[in-house]
Each structure stands twice: as C-alpha cells, then as structure tokens.
N, C-alpha and C positions, 0 to 999 in steps of 0.2 A: 570669145576670148581673142584678143588682138594678137598679132604676130609677135609682139614684143613681150607678151605675158606667157611665160612657160607654165605648163601644168606642174603640180606639186611634185610628181614623181620624177619629172625631168630636172627640176631644180635640185631635188635630192641627189640625182645621179651626178649632176655637176659638182655638188659639194662633196659627195663621196669620192669622185674622181680626183678632185683637188687634194683631199686628205691622203688618197692613195699615192699620188705623186710626191707629196711630202715624205711619205714613208720610203719611197724609192730613192729620193734625194738623200735622205739620211743614210740609207744603205750604201749608196754610191760613195758618199763622203768617207764612210768607215772601211769599205772593202775594196775600192778600186785604186790601183796604183799605176801611174804612167811611167814606163821605163824604157828608154831607147826606142821610142816610137811604137811601143806595144802596150796594150792594156793587160794588166795582170790582176786577177781576182784572188784575193786572199780570203780564206774561210776562218771565221772565229778568231781573228787576230793571231793566227798561228805563225810559226817561224818560217814556214815554207809558203811559196806562191804557186798557184796553179792556173790552168786555163788561160794561156797566153793568146791574145787576139790582136790583129793588126789595128793600128790607130785609125787608118782610113776606113776600115770596115765599121768601127764604132761610130765614126763621124757620119757615115752613110746611113746607118740605122737611126742615129739621133736626128739627122736631117729629115728623114722620112717620118719619124715620130712627130717632130715639130710641125711638119707640113700637115699631118693629119689633125693635130690639135688646132692649128690655125683655121683649117677648113671647117672643123666642127664648131668653132666659135663664130667665125665671120659669116657663115651662111645664115645665121639667125639675126643678124643686124639689119634692120629695115632702114636705117639712116643712110646706108651706102647702097641704095637701089641702082644708082647709075653705074653701068658696067665699067666705065673708065675709072671713076673714083674708086670703085671696089678693087679693081686690079692694081692701082697704084698703092693703095693702103696695104693690100695683101703683100705686094712685093717688098714694101718698106719693112713690114713686120717680119717677114721671112728673113730678110737680110739681117735685121737686128738680132734675131734669135739664133741664126746659124753662124754668123760671123765669129762669135767667141769660141766656137768649136775649132776653128782653124787659126786662131791667134795664139801667139806665144808671148805673153806679157811677162816682163822681167820681175814684177812684184808678186806674181803668182808662184808660190813655192811648189804647189802640186797641181798639175793640170787637171787632175780628177776633181779638184774643187770647182773648175769651170762647169763640168757636167752636173755637179750637184747644184750649182747656182741656177743653171738653165732649167733643170727638172723642177726645182722648188719654185722658180718663177712661173712655170707652166701651171703648177698647182695653185698659185695665187690667182692666176688669170682664170682658171676654171671656177674657183670659188667665187671670184668676183662676178663672173658671167652668171653663175647660179643665183647670186643675190640680186643682180639687176634684172634678172628675168622674172622676179616676183612682181605681183601687182603693187603699184604704189600705195594703194589703200591698205594692203596687208603689211607692207613695210612700215607705214605710218602707225598702224595699230600696235605692231610689235614695239616700235620705238617709244610710243606713248606709254605703253604698259611698263617698259623698263624704266623710263624716266620717273613715272609715278611711283614705282616700287622703290627707286633710289631716294626719292623725296620723303617717303614714309619711314625710311630707316632712321633710327636715332643716331645722334652724332657719334657716340662712343662706339657702338657696334660697327658703324661705317668706318671709323678710323682704324679699328682693329682689323676689319676685313681688308681694307686697302693696304695696311701694313703687311699682312700675311700674303696677300696676292702679289705685292711688289717683290717681296723676298722670294716667293716661289718662281715668278717669271724671270727675274734677274739671276737667281741661283741656277735655274735650268739653262739659261743662256751661257752662264759662266762655266757650267760643268759639261754640257753637251756640245757647245759650239767652240768654246775656248779651251776645253779639256781641263779646266781648273788650274791653268798655269798662265803666267804673263806672256803676252804675245808681242810686245813692242819693247824697244830699247829702254825707254823711260820706265816702263813697268818692271822690267827685269832689274834695273838699278834700284828701284824702290824696294823690290823684294829682297835684293841682296842686303840693303841697309837694314830692313826689318829683321832679317835673320841674324845680323850682327847684334842688334838690340836684344833679340830674344835670347841670345847666348850671353848677354850681360857685358858686351863690349861695344866700344864706339868704332873700332877699326880692326881689321884683320892683319896678321903678319903678311909680309910680301910672299907671293907664291915663288916656287923655285925658279921658274922661267917667266918673269913678268911680261915679256914681249908677247906671250901667247894669251895673256889675259887683259890686254888693253881693249877698252870699250869706251863708247861715248859716256860722258858724265861720271866716269870713275877716275880716281886719282891714285897713281902708283908712285909714291915717293919713299919716305921712310916707313909708311904704313899703307894699307890698302883700304880705301874708303870711298865715299861718294861726295858729290858737290851739292846735294840737295839739303834743304833744312830738315831738321829731325821730326817735325810735327807729324806729318802723315805716316812716315815709316814707323814711328812709335805706335800709332794706332794699328797699323798693319802687323806689327810685332805681336799684338794680342792674338790676332788670328793665327800667326805662326805657332804661338805657344799652345793654343787649343787645337791646332791642326785643321783649322777651317779658314785659312787665309783667303780662299776663293769666295767666302761668304761675307767678308768684311764690307766690301762696297755694296753688295745687295742690301745689307742691313742699313748702311748709311743712306742708301737711296730710299728705303722704306721710311726711315726717320725724316728724310727730306719731304716726302709726301705728307706726312703728319704735320710738319711745320707749315707747308703750303696751305693745308686745310685750316689750321688754327689761325694763320695770318689772314686768309681770305674771309674766314668767318667773323673775325673781329672787325674787318673793314667793310664787308659787303653783305654779310648774312649767311645763313646756313646753306641755302640752295646754290649760291655762287661758290661757296667753299667746296661743296661736293662736286660741282662741275669742274672746278679748278683741279681738284685732286684726280679726277678721272682723266682729264685731258693730259695732265702731267704724266700719269702712268701709261697713257697711250702713245707717248712720244717715243719713236724708235731710237732717236739719238740719245735720249735720256736713258732708255733701258739698256742699250748696248754699251754706252760709256760706263754705266753703273755695274756692268757685268765683267769689266776688265779690272786691271790692277793700277790704273793711273790715278792721279790725285784729284781729278776734276770733281768726282762725286763728293769727296770729303770737303773740298773747297765750297761747293754749292751748299752742302749741309751747314757748314759753319757760318 
C-alpha cells in the first residue's frame, strides 16, 4: 500500500473526525457569545450566561487545535517531501487558519461565527483528506456504481427524488443556518411586503415615529410600503399565510431542478438531463441563495 493510500480504518477516522467537527461548529454557533472581549457559554438558549472565558485564552486553544489538525493532515502528503516547500505551505496554511481568530471584521455581527466557520472548515478538510486517501481504483468503482445506479432510475422517480432532496437540503439550510428568517435588507423588505399582502392590504399606515422605521427600499410618505414589484412578494405571501415562508424558496428551487431536468431531457436526452439536475443541486451558490428570502430563486424558476 503506497504512502498516499490510507487503510480503510484511517479513512473512516478522518471522515468521523470531520463529522465530529461539524457537530462542534454547530454547537459553537448556537452556544458561544463574544461580549466585551470574553467568551460566554450559554446552555440550552437560557436567559442567563455562564462560564466566562477570556478571548485570548480561546484564541490560544483554537490556534493549538488548528496546529494539531494541520500537522495531522500535512504529514501524510508525499507531494511535499522537500523540507523547504513543506515548511512554506505549512506556514501559509497556519496563517490563513489562525488569522480570522484575531480579526474584527465589520460585517461579522457575532465573532463566535468566526469560530464556527473555522471549525466547520477543519471538518471539511478532514473529510476531504479521508476521501483523497482512498485508492483511486476504489473511488472509481464507487463513482461508477453511483453513476450506473442513477442511469438505471426511471425519469419520474428521479425527478421526485431530486425534488424532495432539494427541498430537504435548502429547507435545512434555511432553518438551521438562517434561522428561518430573512438576513438581508432586500429580503426583509420582501417579507414586509408579503405580510402586507397576507393581511389583504397594499400598504400599512404610517408608524407613530416614522424616523425610527426608515430603511432601504421602503417608502414612508402618506402610507408605508416598498418600492419592489408585487410579483415575488405575492408568492411569498402564500408562505406567510401557511406559516411556512422559510420554505417558499426551497420549493421554488426544487421546481427549478425539475424544469432543468425536463429542458435538458428534451434537448440532449435522459442521461444528460440527470447529470444537469445533479450538478445544479450540487451548486452551493444555488443552494444557499435558494435558502434565503431574496427574489433570485423565483426569477430563475420563472
């Protein structure tokens, strides 16, 4: 067995370690709060915070953890046998991984999100290391079986499976990452207009103190309304009525996958249509945009 080919139990350890880091990253996002240079750990989303810890101490632990992971990964690469190249690549990776822990970016609302991002990134790296440590022949056999299995599926069950899978993926992202609420100004304005439509009105009366409610893309004159066309907010209003507004875009994304499949099948055949649907559903940009409340997904679908 060559040095680049890991035994199956080591590959499984890498994959298990990656999934374990994903779990830690999710816990960090939900329970860590950075306040006045200290890390506060909240338990079960309670109203009180406990276990205050200095931020420099957390950074020190995180840096050591990153160093261990990088050593664990890099020592197995045979491409970097030359000591000089190995040291340069190691220093670059260490700098890239540790730098966010000491940076204060204006667009990051919660510094704890940085820790979550770093830990999740390490999980991805470990999973990737486990996968590339497998024999090429084994990877080829697995991929060939998956492709053959997809080819043997009939068109209708394949479309239904892709539809359900896309809804589940985008719905999970919308609920667990975006908390089921709009995260951007445009999305908030769309949601505001959708709620107006759901209440059977085109505009709201002026609030008592309009100066406190001024926002981009909203208009406060004789009434309170938005500048956007009514098409997408009307669709979003259906989700408001059924209290599943966070599922509107995931459903539209799944319908888009079906449309891509049908169009590709008409133009290029069944196999190309299946490949097109799988690649579209594997696009991170498509999945994350379809998990938010912006109008991009509905525009793509229409």
